[in-house]
C-alpha positions in Angstrom: 104.4 151.7 88.1 105.4 149.1 91.0 109.0 148.0 90.6 110.3 144.2 90.8 110.2 142.9 94.6 113.3 143.1 96.1 114.3 139.0 97.4 116.1 138.9 100.7 119.4 136.6 100.6 117.3 134.0 102.8 114.8 134.1 100.5 116.8 133.4 97.4 118.5 130.7 99.2 115.2 128.8 100.2 114.3 128.8 96.6 117.7 127.6 95.4 117.7 124.8 97.8 114.3 123.9 96.9 115.1 124.0 93.1 118.0 122.0 93.7 115.8 119.1 95.3 114.4 118.1 91.9 117.8 118.8 90.0 121.2 118.5 90.0 124.1 121.0 91.0 125.3 121.0 87.0 122.1 121.9 85.6 121.3 124.4 88.2 121.9 127.9 86.9 121.1 131.4 88.2 118.9 132.2 85.5 116.8 129.6 86.3 116.7 130.5 89.8 115.7 134.1 88.6 112.8 132.4 86.8 111.3 130.9 89.7 111.7 134.1 91.8 110.0 136.0 88.7 113.2 138.4 88.6 116.1 138.7 86.2 119.4 137.4 86.9 121.1 140.8 87.3 119.2 141.1 90.8 120.5 138.2 92.4 124.1 139.1 91.2 123.8 142.1 94.0 123.7 139.0 96.5 126.1 136.3 94.8 128.7 137.3 92.5 128.6 133.9 90.6 126.7 130.2 90.4 129.6 128.6 92.6 129.3 131.3 95.4 125.6 130.7 95.6 125.8 127.0 95.6 128.3 127.3 98.4 125.7 129.5 100.6 123.0 126.8 100.1 125.5 124.0 101.4 126.7 125.9 104.1 123.1 126.4 105.3 123.1 122.5 105.4 126.4 122.8 107.8 124.4 125.4 110.0 121.4 123.2 110.6 123.7 120.2 111.3 125.3 122.5 113.8 122.3 124.1 115.3 121.2 120.6 116.4 124.2 119.1 117.5 125.6 118.9 120.9 129.2 117.2 121.6 129.2 114.5 124.0 131.5 111.4 124.9 135.1 111.1 123.8 136.8 112.7 120.7 136.0 109.3 118.5 132.2 109.9 119.5 132.2 113.4 118.9 133.6 112.8 115.3 131.5 110.0 114.7 128.2 111.7 115.8 129.0 114.8 113.4 129.7 112.5 110.6 126.4 110.7 110.8 124.6 114.2 111.4 126.4 115.6 108.0 125.5 112.3 105.8 122.3 112.4 107.0 121.8 116.1 106.3 123.0 115.7 102.8 120.9 112.6 102.4 118.1 114.8 102.3 119.6 117.3 99.9 122.1 114.9 97.9 122.8 117.4 95.0 124.5 119.2 97.1 126.8 116.6 98.9 129.3 117.0 95.6 129.0 120.7 95.8 130.2 120.5 99.6 133.0 118.2 98.7 134.0 120.1 95.5 133.9 123.7 96.3 134.1 123.5 100.4 132.6 126.7 102.0 133.9 129.6 104.1 130.4 130.3 105.6 129.7 130.1 109.3 128.4 126.5 109.0 131.6 125.6 107.9 133.6 127.3 110.3 131.4 125.4 113.3 132.0 122.2 111.8 135.9 122.8 111.7 135.7 124.2 115.3 134.1 121.1 116.5 136.5 118.6 114.5 139.6 120.5 115.6 138.4 120.6 119.3 137.4 116.9 119.3 141.0 116.2 117.3 142.8 118.2 120.2 141.3 116.5 123.2 142.3 113.1 121.5 145.8 113.9 123.1 147.4 114.6 119.4 150.2 116.9 119.6 149.1 120.2 118.3 151.3 120.1 115.1 149.5 117.0 114.5 145.8 118.2 114.6 145.4 119.9 111.2 146.9 117.0 109.1 144.4 114.7 110.7 141.6 117.2 110.6 142.5 117.5 106.8 142.2 113.7 106.3 138.9 113.4 108.0 137.3 116.1 106.2 138.7 114.4 102.8 137.4 111.1 103.9 134.2 112.4 105.0 133.3 114.5 101.9 133.9 111.4 99.6 132.2 108.9 101.4 128.9 111.4 102.2 129.1 112.2 98.2 129.4 108.5 97.4 126.3 107.8 99.9 124.4 110.8 98.4 124.8 109.8 94.8 123.3 106.5 95.4 120.3 108.1 96.7 119.5 109.9 93.7 119.3 107.0 91.6 115.8 106.4 90.5 114.1 102.5 91.7 114.3 101.5 87.8 117.6 102.8 87.3 118.4 101.1 90.5 117.5 97.9 89.2 118.8 98.0 85.6 122.3 98.5 87.8 121.6 95.6 90.0 120.8 93.4 86.9 123.9 94.7 85.1 126.0 93.7 88.4 124.6 90.3 88.4 125.6 89.9 84.6 129.0 91.2 85.3 129.8 89.3 88.6 127.8 85.8 88.5 128.4 85.5 84.7 132.1 86.3 84.8 134.5 83.8 82.9 136.3 82.1 85.3 139.3 81.6 83.0 139.8 85.4 82.7 138.4 86.0 86.0 139.2 83.6 88.4 139.2 85.3 91.7 135.7 87.2 90.8 134.6 83.7 90.0 135.4 82.7 92.9 134.0 85.2 95.2 131.1 86.2 93.0 128.3 84.9 95.0 129.4 86.5 98.1 130.5 90.3 96.4 127.9 93.0 97.4 126.8 95.6 95.0 127.8 98.9 95.8 124.5 100.2 97.3 124.5 97.6 99.7 124.9 98.4 103.6 126.0 101.8 102.7 125.7 103.3 106.0 127.2 100.2 108.1 130.4 100.6 105.6 130.4 104.4 106.7 130.7 103.8 109.8 133.0 101.1 109.9 135.5 103.0 107.1 135.2 106.0 109.7 136.0 103.8 112.8 139.0 102.2 111.3 140.3 105.7 110.1 139.9 106.8 113.9 141.5 103.9 115.2 144.6 104.6 113.1 144.7 108.4 114.5 144.4 106.7 117.8 147.3 104.8 117.3 149.6 107.4 116.9 148.7 109.1 120.1 151.6 109.4 122.3 
């Protein structure tokens, strides 16, 4: 009698990533993954202790892919910006995992390479060593929030987007000027949340890096 096939860790992560392209992290389960592989959940628990550990491993593979194609160039601000844009693009292709990265983080090799590059770039800025970890932490929080927000928009279907735009127009252009005077005044210039997100991402990051630069002795 032939036993069940033993799947490698990489094959499990490949299938998990494929499942996550069509579902979110909340509805994803080890049971569904096992069914897709034609095995039982207990066999997967030999590789990963729980769902969270599995999701972290999938997210870390994205970080590994980012760092594999990344070469640091330019000054410290250009390095941080280039890495941030690489991360945003990578998670844009797998938006369901952007929130996983922001929520759980990762202790994998990809995560360590991202940390190493950010810390090296900040150290090259001229900041005192005692300031580097603090500034690193702020940058990572900002990137995780911006990338998760950017990815969240990309998961919306065209129909959902149009419905949201209609609600936006009603809420903003139809605002009662007596109750919402400022909103009524700026109504025609207010942009919806999904507009110019890439430009806003770079502008917010640039402003934060400029703030750090101003603190350098």
